[in-house]
Each structure stands twice: as structure tokens, then as C-alpha cells.
N, C-alpha and C positions, 0 to 999 in steps of 0.2 A: 664669160662676160657676153659672147656673141648671142646667147640664148637669151639674157636679160635685155640686151639692146633690140633684138627683134620683137620680143614682147612689148617694151616700152613705145618703140616705133609703130607697131600695130595698134596699141590702145590711142597713141596719139593721132593717127591716122582715122581711127573709128570717131574720136571727138572730133576732128575737122571735118569729116563727112557729115556729122550731126549738124555742125555749124552751117555747112552749105545747106542742107535740107532746111534748117531752122530760116535761114536767110530768105529762100524761096516762098516756104509754106506759111511763114507766119504773117499776121495781118496788117500790122501797124509799126511804125517806126520804134516805139518802146519795147515791144517783144521781140523785134529784131535786133535792136541794140543789145538788149539781155542775152539772147543766143550768141551773138557773137561774142561779148565781152566774157561770159563764162565759160563756153565749151572751147572758144578759140585760143583763149589764155591757157587752159589745160591741154588743149591738143598741141600746141607749139611747144609749150614746156615739156611734155613727154617726149616728144618728137626731138627736141634739142637733148634730152636726158638720155635718150636712146642713142644718140648719135656719139654722145661722150662714152657711153658704154662699148659701143664698137671701136671706137677710136684708142681706147686706153686713157691712162692719166698721164696727160703732157701738156704743152702750152696750148695746143689746138683746143683740148678739153677745157682748159680753163679759160678760153675765149667764148666756147660754146655755153658754159656755166654762167658767164657774165652775160652773154645775151639772153640766156632764159631768166636770169634774174631782173634784166631790163623790161623783158616783155610780162613778168609778173608783176611790176609796178606801175607801169605805163599804161597796159590794156584797161584795167578796172578804172585808172583815173580817167582816160580819155573817153570811156562810155560815159562815166558820172558827169563830165563837162558837156559832153553832147547831150545827155538827156535834160540836164538842169537849163542849158540855154533854149533847148525845144519847148521846155515848160515855160520859161520866160518870154518866149515869142509868142506864146498862145496856143500852141501845138495842143490839143486835147487827146486822151489815149482813146482807144478803139472800144467800141461797148457793143455787145451783142444786142442787136434789137429785141425787146421783149414781144412775146406773140400777143397779138391783137391791141397793140400801142402802134397805132399808125394812123394816117388819114384816110383809112379806108372804111370808115363808118361812122 
């Protein structure tokens, strides 16, 4: 179980690092929320499942599993609510400027 737990923890940390990079590098609110909602949910879930594998199956692992289930439900819903309220408030997605389409000519 320790090898499976270590692999799950490593994968979870990889996705959490991808979340952090996406949060810093992506250009606007919508792409950042997408990065956080997808990879963070997977990363946290994998980390929690890795902890369950290391812990063994007892009351603590049941609590960790319930936390993972809660994260799987709430993170995507929260991201949807955030983006929906941003659209309703008038925030527009970032668009790459077209070459030659500007006020320079």
C-alpha cells in the first residue's frame, strides 16, 4: 500500500504544481478558474487518496475519503458559480489581439 500511496501523492502534487503554474501564467479570470477547478480538484483528490492508502483502512481513512468526496462536489460547483457571476457582471474573456487590427494605421 505504501507504493500506491506514494504514487498517488506524487501525482497529486504534480497536478497541484500545474494548478499553481496555471494560476500565475494564464491571462484572465476565466482561464485561471478553469485551471484551478480542474487540476486542483484532481490534485487534492489524489493527495487525499494517497493519504488513505498510507493510512490503511480505518476511521481516519473514512474521514479522508469523505473530504475527497466533498472536494469533488464543491470545487466544480464553486468554479461554475464564480464564472457565472463574472459573466453576469459583464466581465469579458481575454482575446488575443489580431495582427494588424489596431489603431496604428
